[in-house]
C-alpha positions as a printed Julia matrix, in Angstrom:
208×3 Matrix{Float64}:
 -23.64  -177.19  52.94
 -20.49  -175.27  53.32
 -21.68  -173.05  55.99
 -22.98  -176.2   57.88
 -19.45  -177.9   57.48
 -17.89  -174.79  58.69
 -20.09  -174.56  61.79
 -19.18  -178.24  62.55
 -15.52  -177.69  62.14
 -15.69  -174.62  64.54
 -17.6   -176.47  67.06
 -16.01  -177.29  70.39
 -13.74  -180.32  69.72
 -14.35  -181.88  73.17
 -18.18  -181.45  72.97
 -18.23  -183.12  69.44
 -16.06  -185.88  70.64
 -18.45  -186.49  73.46
 -21.53  -186.51  71.0
 -19.8   -189.0   68.8
 -19.07  -191.37  71.8
 -22.74  -191.04  73.17
 -24.28  -191.6   69.66
 -21.96  -194.49  69.06
 -22.65  -196.12  72.41
 -26.45  -195.8   71.67
 -26.14  -197.48  68.21
 -24.12  -200.2   69.82
 -26.63  -200.73  72.55
 -29.55  -200.88  70.19
 -27.73  -203.43  68.01
 -26.91  -205.61  70.91
 -30.23  -205.35  72.71
 -32.56  -205.66  69.74
 -30.61  -207.54  67.23
 -27.98  -209.73  68.61
 -29.98  -210.7   71.79
 -32.4   -212.31  69.09
 -29.79  -214.43  67.51
 -30.84  -218.14  68.29
 -27.33  -219.1   69.44
 -27.21  -216.34  71.79
 -30.51  -217.28  73.32
 -29.5   -220.84  73.83
 -26.35  -219.7   75.56
 -28.37  -217.08  77.84
 -30.9   -219.99  78.67
 -27.77  -222.05  79.88
 -26.21  -219.39  81.91
 -23.14  -219.26  79.57
 -23.1   -215.88  78.23
 -20.28  -214.61  80.76
 -17.56  -214.28  78.03
 -19.86  -212.35  75.58
 -21.09  -210.05  78.28
 -17.5   -209.36  79.14
 -16.72  -208.59  75.44
 -19.77  -206.37  75.2
 -18.54  -204.37  78.36
 -15.1   -203.93  76.73
 -16.75  -202.87  73.49
 -18.72  -200.01  75.37
 -15.71  -198.92  77.26
 -13.45  -199.0   74.3
 -15.64  -196.46  72.19
 -13.78  -193.49  73.4
 -10.34  -195.08  73.43
 -10.78  -196.24  69.74
 -12.02  -192.82  68.77
  -9.01  -191.13  70.47
  -6.51  -193.51  68.82
  -8.17  -193.22  65.32
  -8.36  -189.34  65.34
  -4.83  -189.07  66.77
  -3.35  -191.3   64.09
  -5.47  -189.77  61.31
  -4.49  -186.18  62.39
  -0.98  -186.92  62.43
  -0.97  -188.66  59.02
  -2.59  -185.6   57.45
  -0.38  -183.17  59.4
   2.59  -184.78  57.64
   0.77  -184.4   54.43
  -0.05  -180.77  54.84
   3.66  -180.17  56.03
   4.88  -181.77  52.76
   2.7   -179.43  50.71
   3.29  -176.25  52.74
  -0.12  -176.02  54.43
  -0.1   -174.54  57.94
  -2.89  -176.2   59.68
  -2.27  -177.07  63.28
  -2.53  -180.62  64.69
  -5.58  -179.61  66.8
  -7.48  -178.36  63.63
  -6.72  -181.63  61.91
  -7.73  -183.67  64.95
 -11.13  -181.71  65.0
 -11.52  -182.37  61.24
 -11.0   -186.21  61.86
 -13.68  -186.02  64.44
 -16.25  -184.15  62.35
 -15.67  -186.41  59.26
 -15.95  -189.45  61.32
 -19.78  -188.8   61.56
 -20.26  -190.3   58.17
 -19.55  -193.75  59.59
 -22.52  -193.53  61.78
 -24.78  -193.88  58.78
 -23.78  -197.47  57.84
 -24.17  -198.63  61.49
 -27.78  -197.04  61.5
 -28.5   -198.74  58.1
 -27.25  -202.01  59.48
 -29.39  -201.86  62.3
 -32.39  -200.87  60.25
 -31.84  -203.63  57.93
 -31.73  -206.4   60.51
 -34.34  -204.85  62.62
 -36.97  -204.33  59.91
 -36.2   -206.8   57.16
 -34.48  -209.79  58.79
 -36.57  -211.21  61.63
 -34.29  -214.03  62.67
 -30.66  -212.87  62.08
 -27.68  -215.2   61.87
 -24.55  -214.22  63.88
 -22.26  -214.54  60.87
 -24.63  -212.65  58.5
 -24.68  -209.82  61.07
 -20.94  -209.79  61.22
 -20.35  -209.74  57.67
 -23.02  -207.25  56.53
 -21.55  -203.94  55.77
 -23.76  -201.64  53.57
 -22.31  -200.31  50.31
 -18.91  -202.16  50.79
 -17.02  -204.26  48.43
 -17.81  -207.33  50.7
 -21.42  -207.17  49.55
 -20.37  -208.06  46.2
 -19.23  -211.49  47.31
 -20.56  -214.48  49.33
 -18.48  -214.26  52.55
 -18.83  -217.97  52.89
 -16.79  -218.46  49.9
 -13.85  -216.0   50.41
 -10.78  -216.61  52.69
 -11.19  -214.9   56.2
  -8.3   -212.76  55.53
 -10.16  -210.8   52.95
 -13.22  -210.03  54.98
 -11.87  -207.01  56.84
 -10.33  -205.33  53.75
 -13.35  -205.82  51.74
 -15.52  -204.29  54.47
 -13.19  -201.45  55.01
 -13.43  -200.31  51.33
 -16.89  -198.91  51.18
 -18.89  -196.02  49.69
 -18.84  -194.38  53.14
 -14.99  -194.74  53.31
 -14.73  -192.96  49.99
 -17.1   -190.21  51.19
 -14.88  -189.81  54.15
 -11.86  -189.06  52.03
 -13.63  -186.32  50.12
 -15.09  -184.88  53.56
 -11.42  -184.62  54.61
 -10.52  -182.91  51.34
 -13.25  -180.28  51.78
 -12.61  -179.83  55.5
  -8.96  -179.1   54.71
  -9.94  -176.75  51.93
 -12.2   -174.95  54.19
  -9.82  -174.64  57.16
  -6.89  -173.52  54.92
  -8.85  -171.28  52.47
  -6.49  -172.5   49.73
  -6.77  -174.36  46.52
  -8.96  -177.56  46.46
  -6.6   -179.29  44.31
  -3.91  -179.28  46.86
  -6.2   -180.47  49.47
  -6.86  -183.5   47.13
  -3.13  -184.05  46.99
  -2.82  -183.79  50.68
  -5.36  -186.31  51.54
  -4.62  -188.86  48.73
  -0.87  -188.8   49.43
  -1.26  -189.08  53.11
  -4.32  -190.63  54.59
  -5.51  -192.57  51.69
  -2.12  -193.96  50.87
  -1.73  -194.92  54.63
  -5.21  -196.59  54.65
  -4.3   -198.66  51.58
  -0.98  -199.76  52.91
  -2.51  -200.65  56.11
  -4.92  -202.87  54.33
  -2.07  -204.5   52.39
  -0.19  -205.03  55.59
  -3.04  -206.73  57.04
  -3.48  -209.2   54.21
   0.19  -209.98  54.44
   0.41  -210.61  58.34
  -3.0   -212.29  58.66
  -2.67  -215.8   59.72
């Protein structure tokens, strides 16, 4: 497992970024063409020729994939770089950017699970059920119809896969730095995890 992780970290960052974009594009296309297209409300709008706005949003979602990834990896790498600096770890920004890209792969899994769930088990999906479904997240412990809208995103964001992402970052930093695992935990939890939780608190405060 360590050798596989090391190989991914050593892989060309541009090529891996392209892989993530293509795979995410395919998952989004499958979700829209085989799941969202079967939602009754969308079928009615399409029959009336009123899908223009939704088609425009879909186009923006496809175009936005590399932009969102670039933004996320840039911010994540910077936050962790600050953490490394505080603990005296000499990892370059480029290395941390690559770590953020490789570890991001874990978030393809819940998208695949979501598509599989609605494709194989839910024959006639509801748009709001599709929007709220987030495998192994805190939101799945609640009925989204009974909680305020401001809590939906934070509860979706805190998931098993997010926690796995934290530990992937820890071990990736450990591998790249070849130093103590304990310090890698300190770096990730005092930088990225803290920033992530503060972002959720900020979201809850400013949500209207």
